[in-house]
TIMIZA-804027 format. One line per field, with one value per residue (C-alpha): residue in three letters; chain; x, y, z. Coordinates in nm, 2 decimals. Layout:
N
senu = ALA, ...
rovo = A, ...
east = X, ...
north = Y, ...
up = Z, ...
END
This chain:
144
senu = MET, ASP, ASP, VAL, CYS, VAL, SER, SER, LEU, ALA, PRO, LEU, ALA, GLU, PRO, GLY, LEU, ARG, MET, VAL, LEU, ARG, GLN, GLU, TRP, GLU, GLY, ALA, LEU, GLY, ASN, ASN, PHE, ILE, ALA, ALA, THR, PRO, GLY, HIS, PRO, MET, LEU, SER, ASP, ALA, LEU, GLU, GLU, ALA, SER, GLU, GLU, THR, LEU, HIS, GLY, GLY, ASN, GLU, SER, ILE, TRP, LEU, ARG, THR, GLY, PRO, GLY, VAL, LEU, THR, ARG, ALA, CYS, ALA, ARG, PHE, MET, VAL, ARG, ILE, GLY, PRO, GLN, ASN, LEU, SER, ARG, ASP, HIS, ARG, VAL, LEU, LEU, ASN, GLY, GLU, LEU, SER, ARG, TYR, VAL, ALA, ILE, HIS, ARG, PRO, LEU, SER, TYR, LYS, LEU, ASP, LYS, ARG, ASN, TRP, THR, ILE, ALA, GLU, ARG, GLU, GLY, ASP, HIS, LEU, SER, ILE, ARG, GLU, LEU, TYR, THR, ALA, ARG, ARG, ASN, ALA, ALA, ALA, ALA, ALA
rovo = A, A, A, A, A, A, A, A, A, A, A, A, A, A, A, A, A, A, A, A, A, A, A, A, A, A, A, A, A, A, A, A, A, A, A, A, A, A, A, A, A, A, A, A, A, A, A, A, A, A, A, A, A, A, A, A, A, A, A, A, A, A, A, A, A, A, A, A, A, A, A, A, A, A, A, A, A, A, A, A, A, A, A, A, A, A, A, A, A, A, A, A, A, A, A, A, A, A, A, A, A, A, A, A, A, A, A, A, A, A, A, A, A, A, A, A, A, A, A, A, A, A, A, A, A, A, A, A, A, A, A, A, A, A, A, A, A, A, A, A, A, A, A, A
east = 0.30, 0.60, 0.43, 0.23, 0.02, 0.16, -0.08, -0.41, -0.42, -0.69, -0.46, -0.38, -0.75, -0.78, -1.12, -1.13, -0.83, -0.88, -0.55, -0.25, 0.06, 0.42, 0.73, 1.00, 1.37, 1.44, 1.17, 0.90, 0.56, 0.54, 0.26, 0.27, 0.07, -0.22, -0.52, -0.77, -1.13, -1.32, -1.27, -0.99, -0.89, -0.51, -0.55, -0.78, -0.52, -0.23, -0.43, -0.52, -0.15, -0.02, -0.28, -0.21, 0.16, 0.15, -0.10, 0.08, 0.42, 0.57, 0.94, 0.99, 1.08, 0.80, 0.88, 0.83, 0.54, 0.32, 0.47, 0.60, 0.70, 0.34, 0.20, 0.44, 0.37, -0.01, 0.04, 0.24, -0.04, -0.30, -0.11, -0.08, -0.45, -0.56, -0.26, -0.01, -0.21, -0.52, -0.33, -0.17, -0.51, -0.66, -0.37, -0.07, 0.26, 0.42, 0.79, 0.91, 0.97, 0.62, 0.46, 0.68, 0.48, 0.18, 0.33, 0.64, 0.74, 0.97, 1.00, 1.26, 1.07, 1.21, 1.04, 1.24, 1.56, 1.45, 1.27, 0.93, 1.04, 0.95, 1.28, 1.48, 1.25, 1.26, 1.64, 1.69, 1.42, 1.22, 0.87, 0.57, 0.46, 0.10, 0.04, 0.18, -0.04, -0.36, -0.27, -0.22, -0.55, -0.74, -0.59, -0.68, -1.04, -1.07, -0.94, -1.19
north = -3.59, -3.42, -3.36, -3.58, -3.50, -3.67, -3.56, -3.38, -3.02, -2.93, -2.74, -2.50, -2.42, -2.14, -1.97, -1.66, -1.75, -1.69, -1.83, -2.03, -2.04, -2.17, -1.96, -2.13, -2.13, -1.85, -1.63, -1.67, -1.81, -2.18, -2.29, -2.65, -2.58, -2.34, -2.34, -2.07, -1.98, -2.03, -1.74, -1.58, -1.26, -1.33, -1.66, -1.51, -1.24, -1.49, -1.71, -1.41, -1.30, -1.65, -1.70, -1.36, -1.40, -1.75, -1.69, -1.37, -1.54, -1.42, -1.49, -1.54, -1.89, -2.12, -2.08, -1.70, -1.71, -1.98, -2.09, -1.92, -1.60, -1.52, -1.62, -1.39, -1.10, -1.15, -1.15, -0.83, -0.66, -0.79, -0.66, -0.32, -0.31, -0.42, -0.32, -0.53, -0.52, -0.65, -0.92, -1.05, -1.07, -1.35, -1.48, -1.70, -1.78, -2.08, -2.15, -2.49, -2.61, -2.52, -2.70, -3.01, -3.13, -3.17, -3.21, -3.38, -3.15, -3.19, -3.57, -3.72, -3.88, -4.04, -3.80, -3.51, -3.66, -3.66, -3.45, -3.51, -3.25, -2.90, -2.75, -2.99, -2.97, -2.59, -2.58, -2.81, -2.64, -2.96, -2.85, -2.70, -2.36, -2.32, -2.11, -2.40, -2.64, -2.43, -2.37, -2.75, -2.82, -2.56, -2.68, -3.04, -2.94, -2.74, -3.04, -3.28
up = 3.70, 3.85, 4.19, 4.42, 4.72, 5.03, 5.30, 5.33, 5.20, 5.44, 5.68, 5.39, 5.34, 5.60, 5.61, 5.39, 5.17, 4.80, 4.68, 4.79, 4.57, 4.60, 4.56, 4.36, 4.46, 4.20, 4.36, 4.09, 4.17, 4.07, 3.84, 3.96, 4.28, 4.26, 4.49, 4.41, 4.43, 4.10, 3.85, 4.04, 3.85, 3.88, 3.70, 3.44, 3.38, 3.36, 3.11, 2.89, 2.88, 2.81, 2.53, 2.37, 2.38, 2.25, 1.97, 1.86, 1.84, 2.17, 2.17, 2.55, 2.67, 2.76, 3.13, 3.10, 2.86, 3.01, 3.34, 3.65, 3.46, 3.35, 3.69, 3.87, 3.64, 3.69, 4.06, 4.05, 3.85, 4.08, 4.39, 4.23, 4.17, 4.52, 4.73, 4.92, 5.24, 5.08, 4.90, 5.22, 5.39, 5.17, 4.97, 5.08, 4.91, 5.06, 5.05, 4.93, 5.29, 5.39, 5.10, 5.12, 5.42, 5.18, 4.83, 4.69, 4.41, 4.10, 4.14, 3.90, 3.62, 3.30, 3.06, 3.22, 3.06, 2.69, 2.43, 2.60, 2.85, 2.73, 2.85, 2.63, 2.34, 2.35, 2.38, 2.09, 1.88, 1.85, 1.94, 1.76, 1.86, 1.96, 1.65, 1.43, 1.62, 1.57, 1.20, 1.14, 1.31, 1.11, 0.78, 0.87, 0.95, 0.63, 0.42, 0.58
END
């Protein structure tokens, strides 16, 4: 796990909040800290987009297709649907400094330095796509 909780998250649970996210240094919404009410439409939208793009051979990077990129796009679509004023009423985006009181993020771990890290595996072309994984699973099930 890259991140670890270092103190109670209770102060972040303001009454009426539907979602709390973290803004990454690059400006995108991080996908490593998400607090949301069950079935939140923004997360459903992000999951649907990530699934569709991945299963249909999307050629964006993993970061854009299934990580902060897809979450940021889903948030933008959600904000357009409900309006920025409505979004700010019951949603919070924390800056790194605000979250660091509660969560230690991006801790240096050994797997981040080799091909077990998705960034390195993607850069070196040493990973299976989700489509390849599903096809292999389907073929194995059919052969059994």
